[in-house]
N, C-alpha and C positions, 0 to 999 in steps of 0.2 A: 465503323463504316456502316452506312445505310444503303441498302439495295433492295427495292421491293420485288425484283424479279428473282425468285428463288431458283428457277431453272438455270439462269445465268450464273448465279453464285455457285451452284453445284457443278456446272461445267468448268468454271474457273478453278474451283478446288480440285477437280479431277485432273485438269491439264497443268496447273501451276500450283501444286500443293505448297502450303506455307509450312515452315518448321513448326514443330509441336508447340513450342512456347513462344511464338512470335508476339503474342499480346494483341494481335489483330482479331477483332470480333466483327462479324458481319450480321447486322440486324435486318430481318426481312420486313422493312417498313419504309414508307416513302419519306422523302426529306422533310416535308413540312411537319408531319407527326413526330418523326424521329428527333428533330432538332428541338421541338417543343418539350420533349421529355428529358432533355439534357439539363444538367444543373448549371447555374451561373458560374462564370469564370472557370470553365471546364477545360478549354483547349488553348494551346499556344498557336496552333495553326489550324485553320478550317479550310478544307478544299471542297469546292462545289464543282463537280464535273458530271452534271446530270442531263442526260439526253433520253428522249423517247424517240427512237429512230434517229432522225437527223435534226431534231428540234429540241430546244430547251423549254421545259414546261413554264408557262407564264406565272404559276403560283410560286415559283422559286426565285423570282426577281422583283417582288413587290417590296415596298418600304417596310411592311409588316414583317415579312420573312427576313429581310436584311437586318432589321432590328433584333430579331431572334438570334441571328448569327452573331451579331455584336454582343448580345447578352451572354452567349456561351463562350465567347473569346475572353481570355485573360486581358488585363489592361495593356499588356505589351504584345497581344496577339496579332496575327496577320490572317487576312482572308485572301484566298486565291480562288478565282472563279474562271472557269473555261466556258466561253460561249461561242456561238457561231453566227457570223453576220457578214455583210458585204457593204461596200460603199453605196450610199453615203452614211452608213452606220446609224440610221435613225433608231433602230431597236436597241442596239448596244449603248447608244447615247443616253437612252432613258435608264438603262441599268446603271451606267456610270453616275447619273444624277442621283439615283437612289443610294448608291454606295457613298457618294460624297456627303449626302444628307445624313446618313445613319452611322457611318464609320469614320470617314476622314478622307485624307488624300488618296488618290488613285493613280496607279501607274499602269500603262498598257504595254504588253508584249505582243508583237504582231509581225507576220510575214510581210516583207515589202510589197509583194504582188497584191496581197489582200489590202494593205493600206492604200495603195495606188488605185484600187478599184478594178484591177484586172480579173480578180476572181473572188469568190466567197471563201472564207476561211475561219480559222480559230482566232478569237480575240481573247487573250489572257489578261484578266483584270486582277490587280493586286491592290489591296486596300488595307490601311491601318491608320493610326493617328498621325500627328504632325511630324513624327520622327522617321517617316518611311525612308529607308536607305535603299536607293535604287541605282546610284551611279556605278557601282561595281557591276551590277547586272548589265547596265548599258555598255560598259567597256568590254565585258566578256562576250556579249552578243555581237559586238562589232568585229570581233576576231574569229567568229565561227566560219567554218567552211561554207555553210549555207547561211546567207545573211538573215539577220533577224533584227527588227527594230524595237527599241524600248523608248516609249514616250513618257517623260517625266510629268509631274503634276501640272505644270504650267501648260505644256503641250496638250495634255489630256483635257484640261479646262477649256482651251481654245478650240480643239477639234471635236470633243465629245460632250462639252458641258452646257449646251444651250437648250436642253430638253427638260421636260417635266418628268419626274420619276413615275414608275408604275406604282399603282396602289392596288389593294384587293378589289376595289370597285372598278378599276380601269387597268386591266392587264391584258397581255397577249403573249402567245408563244413566239419564240424566235421565228424569223422568216424561213419558209421552206427553201431548200436548195433548188437551183434551177434544174430543169429537165426532169423533175419528179423523182429524184433520188430518195430512197427511203432511209439511208444511213449516211452519216457524214464521217469523214476521216481519211 
């Protein structure tokens, strides 16, 4: 796990201590440098849930960084990325474009109110190669007490797929939340 905020890591360790031999190690380094140091074919699952306050840093959504994530994933690996956005999803559409270019098919998990543009919220992006299995996730989400939508690759391509991906030369942080909130969630 990569977490540059050492004070946050210390707080979490104090409040939610891990079992002694959990195997979870927290490295005090930012995502870009930490991923660059990882070996090829290192992970079955990569989770990117990186926020500074309420925003996702722009350097963690470029095609260069996404290619680094793909490099550390095993051939059967899956990338799960949590971002925050709101309709019309211009920013997350660019992230989806980068994922489709570097990794493969993308599935989106999203709260219906966020999808309909009623509010800003989390957009869960899941990417891997052409064998992305998402139908079971869709069925389970439909049965939840609090509804949740899962959009398959075709829906994602039509709703989120008409943008150019972010590059290191052309990037931006996720949009700030309305009302000046400093944290999201």
